[in-house]
C-alpha positions in Angstrom: 0.0 0.0 0.0 1.4 3.4 -0.9 2.3 5.9 1.7 -0.3 8.6 2.4 2.1 11.0 4.1 1.2 14.5 3.2 3.0 17.8 3.4 -0.2 19.7 3.9 -2.0 20.0 7.3 -5.3 20.4 5.4 -5.3 16.8 4.1 -8.5 14.8 5.0 -6.7 12.2 7.2 -5.3 14.8 9.6 -8.5 16.9 9.7 -10.5 13.7 10.5 -8.0 12.7 13.2 -8.1 16.3 14.7 -11.9 16.3 14.9 -12.1 12.7 16.2 -9.7 13.3 19.0 -11.3 16.7 19.9 -14.6 14.9 20.4 -13.0 12.2 22.4 -11.1 14.6 24.7 -14.3 16.7 25.1 -16.4 13.7 26.1 -13.7 12.3 28.4 -13.5 15.4 30.6 -17.2 16.2 30.5 -18.3 12.8 31.6 -15.7 12.8 34.4 -17.0 16.1 35.8 -20.6 15.2 35.5 -20.1 11.7 37.0 -18.2 13.2 40.0 -21.0 15.8 40.7 -23.8 13.3 40.1 -22.3 10.5 42.2 -21.6 13.0 45.1 -25.2 14.3 45.0 -26.8 10.8 44.8 -24.5 8.7 47.0 -23.3 11.2 49.6 -25.9 13.9 49.9 -29.0 11.9 48.8 -28.4 8.3 50.1 -25.9 9.4 52.8 -23.4 6.7 52.2 -21.4 5.6 55.2 -18.5 4.4 53.3 -17.2 7.6 51.6 -17.7 11.3 51.4 -17.2 13.8 48.5 -13.5 13.3 48.6 -14.0 9.6 48.3 -16.2 10.1 45.3 -13.5 12.2 43.6 -10.9 9.6 44.3 -13.1 6.7 42.9 -14.0 8.6 39.7 -10.4 9.6 39.1 -9.1 6.1 39.8 -11.8 4.7 37.4 -10.3 6.7 34.6 -6.6 6.0 35.5 -6.8 2.2 36.2 -7.4 1.2 32.6 -4.1 2.8 31.6 -2.3 0.7 34.2 -4.1 -2.5 33.1 -4.2 -2.3 29.4 -1.5 0.1 28.1 1.0 -2.7 27.0 -1.8 -4.6 25.2 -3.1 -1.4 23.6 0.3 -0.7 22.2 0.7 -4.2 20.7 -2.8 -3.9 19.1 -1.9 -0.5 17.6 1.2 -2.1 16.0 -0.4 -5.4 14.8 -3.6 -3.8 13.4 -4.1 -0.8 11.2 -4.2 2.2 13.4 -7.1 3.6 11.4 -9.1 0.4 12.2 -8.2 0.8 15.9 -9.4 4.4 15.9 -12.6 3.6 14.2 -13.4 0.7 16.6 -12.9 2.8 19.7 -14.8 5.8 18.3 -17.7 3.4 17.7 -17.3 2.1 21.2 -17.4 5.7 22.5 -20.9 6.1 20.9 -22.0 3.0 22.8 -20.5 4.3 26.1 -22.4 7.6 25.7 -25.6 5.7 25.1 -25.0 3.8 28.4 -24.6 7.2 30.2 -27.9 8.3 28.7 -29.5 5.1 30.1 -27.9 5.7 33.5 -29.5 9.2 33.7 -32.9 8.0 32.5 -33.1 4.9 34.8 -34.6 6.8 37.8 -37.1 8.5 35.6 -38.4 5.2 34.1 -38.4 2.9 37.2 -38.8 5.5 39.9 -36.3 7.4 42.1 -35.9 4.6 44.6 -32.6 4.2 46.5 -31.8 1.1 44.4 -32.3 2.8 41.1 -30.5 6.0 42.1 -27.5 3.9 43.4 -27.5 1.9 40.2 -27.7 5.0 38.1 -24.7 6.6 39.9 -22.5 3.5 39.7 -23.4 3.0 36.0 -22.1 6.5 35.4 -18.9 5.7 37.3 -18.6 2.6 35.1 -18.9 4.8 32.0 -15.9 6.8 33.3 -14.0 3.4 33.5 -15.1 2.6 29.9 -13.9 6.0 28.7 -10.6 5.4 30.4 -10.3 2.1 28.6 -11.2 4.0 25.4 -8.4 6.5 25.9 -5.9 3.7 26.7 -6.4 2.2 23.3 -7.2 5.4 21.4 -4.1 7.4 22.3 -1.4 5.0 21.0 -3.1 4.7 17.7 -3.6 8.5 17.6 0.0 9.4 18.1 1.3 6.4 16.2 -0.6 7.3 13.1 0.7 10.8 12.9 4.0 9.9 11.2 2.0 7.7 8.8 -0.3 10.5 7.6 2.0 13.6 7.9 5.4 14.1 6.3 8.3 14.8 8.7 8.4 18.4 7.4 5.0 19.2 9.0 5.0 16.7 11.9 6.0 19.4 14.5 3.2 21.7 13.3 0.8 18.9 13.2 1.6 17.9 16.8 1.2 21.5 17.9 -2.3 21.6 16.5 -3.1 18.1 17.8 -2.0 18.9 21.4 -3.4 22.4 21.3 -6.9 21.3 20.2 -6.8 18.5 22.8 -6.2 21.0 25.6 -8.9 23.3 24.3 -11.3 20.3 24.2 -10.4 19.5 27.8 -11.1 23.1 28.9 -14.4 23.3 27.1 -15.4 19.8 28.3 -14.7 20.6 31.9 -16.5 24.0 31.8 -19.4 22.5 29.8 -19.9 19.6 32.2 -19.7 21.8 35.3 -22.0 24.6 34.2 -24.6 22.5 32.4 -24.8 20.1 35.4 -25.4 23.1 37.7 -28.4 24.2 35.7 -29.9 20.7 35.0 -29.1 18.8 38.3 -31.7 17.3 40.5 -32.7 18.6 43.9 -32.6 17.4 47.5 -35.8 17.2 49.5 -36.2 18.3 53.1 -35.6 14.7 54.2 -32.4 14.5 52.2 -34.0 12.4 49.4 -32.7 13.1 45.9 -35.0 14.0 43.0 -33.5 13.6 39.6 -33.4 16.6 37.3 -32.7 16.8 33.5 -29.2 15.5 33.6 -30.1 13.2 30.7 -29.9 16.2 28.4 -26.1 16.3 29.0 -25.9 12.7 27.9 -27.8 13.4 24.7 -25.3 16.2 23.8 -22.4 13.9 24.5 -24.0 11.2 22.4 -24.4 13.5 19.4 -20.8 14.7 19.8 -19.5 11.1 19.9 -21.5 10.3 16.7 -20.0 13.3 15.0 -16.5 12.2 16.1 -17.1 8.7 14.8 -18.1 10.1 11.4 -15.0 12.3 11.4 -12.8 9.3 12.0 -14.0 7.8 8.7 -12.2 10.7 6.9 -8.8 9.0 7.8 -7.4 7.1 4.9 -6.5 3.5 5.2 -3.0 2.8 6.5 -1.3 -0.6 6.7 -0.5 -2.4 9.9 3.0 -1.5 11.1 3.9 -5.0 12.3 1.1 -7.4 11.2 3.5 -10.4 11.1 4.6 -9.9 14.7 5.0 -13.3 16.5 4.9 -11.8 20.0 2.4 -13.3 22.4 -0.7 -11.4 23.6 0.9 -10.7 27.0 0.8 -7.6 29.1 4.5 -7.9 29.9 6.2 -8.9 26.6 5.4 -5.6 24.7 6.1 -3.6 27.9 9.5 -5.4 28.4 10.4 -4.9 24.7 9.4 -1.2 24.7 11.4 -0.5 27.9 14.4 -2.1 26.4 14.1 0.2 23.4 13.6 3.3 25.6 16.5 2.5 27.9 18.7 1.7 24.9 18.2 5.1 23.3 19.0 8.4 25.0 16.7 10.1 22.5 13.7 8.0 23.4 14.5 8.2 27.1 14.7 12.0 26.9 11.2 12.1 25.3 9.4 9.7 27.6 11.0 11.0 30.8 10.3 14.6 29.8 6.7 13.9 29.1 6.2 12.0 32.3 7.7 14.8 34.4 5.5 17.3 32.7 2.3 15.3 33.5 3.5 15.0 37.2 4.2 18.7 37.4 1.0 19.9 35.9 -1.1 17.5 38.0 0.6 18.8 41.1 -0.1 22.4 40.1 -3.7 21.5 39.4 -4.2 20.1 42.9 -2.5 23.2 44.3 -5.1 25.4 42.5 -8.0 23.3 43.9 -6.5 23.7 47.4 -6.1 27.4 46.9 -9.7 27.7 46.0 -10.8 25.9 49.1 -8.4 28.1 51.2 -9.9 31.3 49.7 -13.4 30.0 50.4 -12.6 29.2 54.1 -10.6 32.4 54.7 -13.5 34.5 53.2 -16.0 32.9 55.4 -13.8 33.1 58.5 -13.4 36.8 58.0 -17.1 37.3 57.6 -17.8 35.4 60.7 -14.9 36.5 62.9 -17.2 36.4 65.9 -18.2 32.7 65.4 -16.5 29.4 65.5 -14.9 28.6 62.1 -16.2 25.0 61.9 -19.7 26.2 62.5 -19.2 28.7 59.7 -18.3 26.0 57.3 -21.5 24.1 58.2 -23.5 27.2 57.3 -22.3 27.0 53.7 -24.9 24.2 53.1 -27.8 26.3 54.3 -30.0 27.9 51.6 -30.0 31.3 53.3 -26.2 31.4 53.4 -24.6 33.8 55.9 -22.5 36.8 54.8 -19.4 35.6 52.9 -21.1 32.6 51.3 -21.4 34.3 47.9 -17.7 35.1 48.0 -17.0 31.5 48.7 -19.0 30.5 45.7 -17.0 33.0 43.7 -13.9 31.3 44.9 -15.0 28.1 43.2 -15.6 30.0 40.0 -12.1 31.5 40.3 -10.5 28.1 40.6 -12.3 26.9 37.4 -11.3 30.0 35.5 -7.6 29.7 36.6 -7.5 26.0 35.5 -9.0 27.2 32.2 -6.3 29.8 31.9 -3.7 27.2 32.4 -5.2 24.9 29.8 -5.7 27.8 27.4 -2.0 28.7 27.8 -0.9 25.2 27.1 -3.1 25.1 23.9 -1.5 28.3 22.6 1.9 27.1 23.6 1.5 23.9 21.6 0.5 25.8 18.5 3.4 28.3 18.9 5.9 25.5 19.4 4.8 23.9 16.1 5.2 27.2 14.3 8.7 27.9 15.8 9.9 24.4 15.1 9.2 24.7 11.4 9.7 21.4 9.7 12.1 19.8 12.2 12.3 18.5 15.8 13.4 21.6 17.7 14.9 20.4 20.9 15.9 23.9 21.8 12.3 24.5 22.8 12.7 21.9 25.7 15.1 23.8 27.9 13.5 27.2 27.0 10.0 25.9 28.0 11.2 24.0 31.0 13.2 26.9 32.5 10.2 29.2 31.9 7.9 26.8 33.7 10.1 26.8 36.8 10.6 30.5 36.9 6.9 31.3 36.4 5.7 28.8 39.0 8.0 30.8 41.4 6.0 33.9 40.5 2.8 32.1 41.4 4.0 31.8 45.0 3.7 35.6 45.2 0.0 35.4 44.5 -0.9 35.9 48.2 0.8 39.3 48.2 0.2 40.2 44.5 -3.1 38.6 43.4 -3.1 40.3 40.1 0.0 38.4 39.0 -1.7 35.0 39.2 -3.9 35.0 36.0 -1.2 36.2 33.6 1.4 33.9 35.3 -0.9 30.9 34.8 -1.4 31.6 31.1 2.4 32.1 30.8 3.0 28.7 32.6 0.7 27.0 30.2 2.3 28.7 27.2 5.8 27.5 28.4 4.4 24.1 28.9 3.0 23.8 25.4 6.4 25.0 24.0 8.1 22.4 26.1 5.9 19.3 25.4 5.4 19.4 21.6 9.1 18.7 20.6 9.1 15.7 23.0 6.0 14.2 21.5 7.3 14.8 18.0 10.6 13.2 19.0 8.9 10.1 20.4 6.8 9.7 17.2 9.7 10.2 14.8 12.3 8.2 16.7 10.2 5.2 17.7 10.8 2.2 15.3 8.1 2.0 12.7 7.0 -1.5 13.7 6.6 -0.6 17.4 5.4 3.0 17.5 2.1 2.0 19.2 3.9 0.0 21.9 6.3 2.8 22.7 3.5 5.4 22.9 1.5 3.0 25.1 4.5 2.5 27.4 4.9 6.3 27.5 1.3 6.6 28.6 2.0 4.1 31.3 5.0 6.2 32.5 2.7 9.3 32.3 0.2 7.6 34.6 3.0 6.7 36.9 4.1 10.3 37.0 0.5 11.4 37.7 0.2 8.9 40.5 3.5 10.2 41.9 2.0 13.7 42.0 -1.1 12.4 43.8 1.1 10.7 46.4 3.5 13.6 46.8 0.9 16.3 47.2 -0.5 15.3 50.6 3.0 14.9 52.0 4.0 18.3 50.5 0.9 19.8 52.1 1.8 18.5 55.5 5.4 19.7 55.2 4.3 23.1 54.0 1.9 23.4 56.9 4.5 23.1 59.6 4.5 26.2 61.9 1.0 27.3 60.8 -2.3 27.2 62.6 -5.1 25.2 61.1 -7.2 28.1 59.9 -8.3 29.1 56.5 -6.4 32.3 56.4 -3.1 30.5 57.2 -3.9 27.8 54.6 -3.3 30.4 51.9 0.4 30.4 53.0 0.4 26.7 52.4 -0.7 27.1 48.8 2.0 29.7 48.2 4.6 27.2 49.6 3.1 24.5 47.3 3.7 26.7 44.3 7.3 26.8 45.3 7.2 23.0 45.5 6.0 23.0 41.9 9.0 25.2 41.0 11.3 22.6 42.7 9.6 19.8 40.8 10.0 21.6 37.5 13.7 22.3 38.3 14.2 18.6 39.1 12.7 17.7 35.8 15.2 20.0 34.0 18.1 18.6 36.0 17.2 15.0 34.9 16.8 16.1 31.2 20.2 17.9 31.3 21.8 14.8 32.8 20.4 12.9 29.9 21.4 15.5 27.3 23.8 18.2 28.4 23.7 19.7 24.9 20.2 21.2 25.5 21.4 24.5 26.9 23.8 25.0 23.9 21.0 24.3 21.5 18.8 26.8 23.2 21.5 29.4 23.2 22.1 28.9 19.5 18.4 29.2 18.7 18.1 32.4 20.7 21.2 34.1 19.3 21.2 33.0 15.7 18.6 34.1 13.1 19.9 31.5 10.6 19.6 28.8 13.3 15.9 29.7 13.9 15.1 29.6 10.2 16.7 26.2 9.5 14.7 23.8 7.4 15.4 20.0 7.5 14.1 17.1 5.6 15.1 13.4 5.6 15.7 13.3 9.4 13.7 10.1 9.5 16.6 8.4 7.6 19.0 9.0 10.5 18.8 6.0 12.9 17.8 6.8 16.5 20.2 4.2 17.9 23.5 2.7 16.8 26.8 4.2 15.7 26.4 7.2 13.4 29.0 9.2 11.5 28.1 12.4 9.7 30.7 13.2 7.1 31.4 16.7 5.8 33.0 20.0 6.4 31.9 22.1 9.5 34.7 24.6 10.0 33.0 27.6 11.5 30.9 27.8 14.6 27.8 28.6 12.5 28.4 25.4 10.4 28.6 23.3 13.6 25.5 25.0 15.0 23.4 24.2 11.9 24.5 20.6 11.7 23.8 20.1 15.4 20.3 21.7 15.0 19.6 19.4 12.0 20.2 16.2 14.0 18.3 15.4 17.2 20.9 13.0 18.5 23.8 14.2 20.7 26.5 15.6 18.3 30.3 15.5 18.7 32.6 17.2 16.2 35.8 15.2 15.6 38.6 17.8 15.5 40.6 17.5 12.3 43.7 18.9 13.9 43.8 16.6 16.8 42.8 12.9 17.5 40.8 14.1 20.4 37.0 14.3 20.0 35.6 17.8 20.7 32.6 20.0 20.5 33.0 23.8 20.1 36.5 24.6 21.4 36.8 21.1 22.9 34.9 22.2 26.0 32.0 19.7 26.0 32.1 16.0 26.4 29.2 13.4 26.0 27.0 13.1 29.1 28.1 10.7 31.8 27.3 7.1 30.8 26.9 7.8 27.1 28.9 5.4 24.9 30.5 6.3 21.5 27.7 4.4 19.7 25.1 6.6 21.3 26.2 9.9 19.7 26.4 11.3 16.1 30.1 11.9 15.2 30.7 14.7 12.7 34.0 14.6 10.9 35.8 15.5 7.6 36.4 13.0 4.9 40.1 12.6 5.7 39.2 11.7 9.3 36.4 9.2 8.5 38.6 6.1 9.0 39.8 7.3 12.4 36.2 8.0 13.6 35.0 4.6 12.3 37.8 2.9 14.1 36.9 4.8 17.3 33.2 3.9 17.3 33.4 0.5 15.7 35.2 -1.2 18.5 32.1 -2.6 20.3 29.4 -2.4 17.6 28.6 -4.5 14.5 27.4 -1.6 12.3 28.1 2.0 11.6 25.8 4.3 9.6 27.6 6.9 7.5 25.7 10.1 6.5 27.3 12.6 4.1 26.4 16.3 4.0 27.6 19.6 2.5 27.1 23.3 2.8 26.3 25.5 -0.2 24.8 28.7 -1.4 21.0 29.2 -1.3 20.8 30.0 -5.0 18.9 28.4 -7.8 22.0 27.9 -9.9 23.7 26.0 -7.2 20.6 24.0 -6.5 20.3 23.2 -10.2 24.0 22.2 -10.4 23.7 19.9 -7.4 20.4 18.3 -8.3 18.5 15.9 -6.2 20.8 13.6 -4.2 20.5 11.4 -1.2 23.0 13.4 0.8 22.5 16.1 3.4 22.6 19.6 2.1 22.8 22.6 4.5 22.0 25.7 2.4 22.8 29.1 3.8 24.1 32.5 2.5 27.9 32.3 2.8 31.0 32.9 0.7 32.3 29.4 0.5 30.8 26.4 -1.4 31.5 22.9 -0.2 30.3 20.0 -2.4 30.7 16.5 -1.1 27.7 14.4 -1.6 28.2 12.4 -4.8 31.7 11.1 -4.0 30.7 10.0 -0.5 27.9 7.8 -1.8 30.6 5.6 -3.4 32.8 5.7 -0.4 34.1 2.2 0.3 35.4 1.5 3.8 37.7 -1.4 4.5 35.3 -2.7 7.1 32.5 -4.5 5.3 30.1 -3.7 8.2 29.9 0.0 7.4 26.7 1.1 5.6 25.8 4.3 3.9 22.6 5.9 5.2 20.6 8.3 3.0 19.5 11.7 4.1 17.5 14.3 2.2 18.0 18.1 2.1 18.4 20.7 4.8 17.8 24.4 3.9 18.2 27.7 5.7 15.4 29.8 4.2 16.4 33.5 4.0 
């Protein structure tokens, strides 16, 4: 089957995927919010369950969505590789329609059989089950969604496509959360004087979600057929075999380890920040009521919040809840804008310079959030800026994961990445209560003082983001240099690359050509997402700029891309070929950006870095015929790289 990779973001497959995943993300978050509110109203306030309170309901609903990722992620990845990813997407979009129909039945059950305790309890637990089903849906949908991106988009537009995909996903999450909360508020049932619950018109929400799921299912049919990546795989249907193989691939490649670790840390940090925002809202609520009732006991004041004729300060407490929702929306909006901006700035390549720039900005801006108690006006713009930095940070990592994962196991690697993301999210859930206790030392247990705790928790978020950057810099200490080059060089920012998919993500790699000036080295390093070392032609020692930088600790010669001149090729191959069975050799040259030079060179399978300069270096054709004494050396093909003036 011919490739359907397109250089245009307006192709039908990408638009269909964009619409299908938007509908899925919207329904995911809407049903979670509605299920949480409905189960709390029915089970806690209506039936007065003795086994859990509102916090327990939140925990159960959240766990219902997360558990499928822990149970089924390895299997989901194996299916995405052994079956056509389009077929996987269509199957689960159809299942989503069925799940939304079940939610409609759950809401209508008390209306048809009567609002008895049994029917209400069954209705609430059915809705929680739908959350579990949607978690299962996401577990299988996400590996196919990310895995199909390199199959429908050319490498030149993959970064921009990921920016749009991630940005639209966060926008869908914002709209879904707001839609579920506000619509449930207006359609929810009521509590009688005796505490009994009378269902409202919540079923209208399910009808809307059902219509959206049908529209998403129809959009998924726009995706063109793609072949299975690894249909002949002989691996067993085991949860551990695909996971074990994927972890071996990740641990064997610094590039893949960088992508998966960076994404997991981002999930952990953002979830920690989200919990801090929720706690801040509760703290504002309690402090407002405490001030309004300074002459009364604080606990009694909290009980008055449930009374219809709320005491002074209760309306302010309600506004605190709205403020939390708006601040979370600001964070999500910033992430969506940042994803789009990251795709635009990256152009047609994987721009790893965005990772340290975005990560550092996240740490600094979270520090500004800790000043929110003294400077409240700084919080809204800081949250948008944190989200913007997060979007800039995350898109290159997702693009790197998609591009560098082996073609026959992209689904498994994405599923394993999801499993690591869930692990990071669970880590944030476990760390948060401990951090809250530590940050509360020396403070009295009053609402006003709890605002100080949230400010300290924002500082904890800064520490978490800084820890993330420290780990990434340990994996790749060339990230600051890439960021500095991107900031200071206009030509570096306007670099265009094609053929990067032909450079192996693992194994020994030698890039052959002339890189004499600092700008030459900067452009070559920017074009390759692996760690780059320039072999000094004047000395047998390997060196980067000025010989100051060495490979990260623990990195072997076969893990980096060695750049050398033609006369030093044999030395480099001898250096890296000591413990490996194969070396890939990639030629490149630097030339004018002129039509005459382009016409003279023609279309070759070598690397071409085109920039405005006075010297012209032509190497490609002779290197293709280069014959090394070692028969294990292979010549890898790479396309063109251009600096667009």
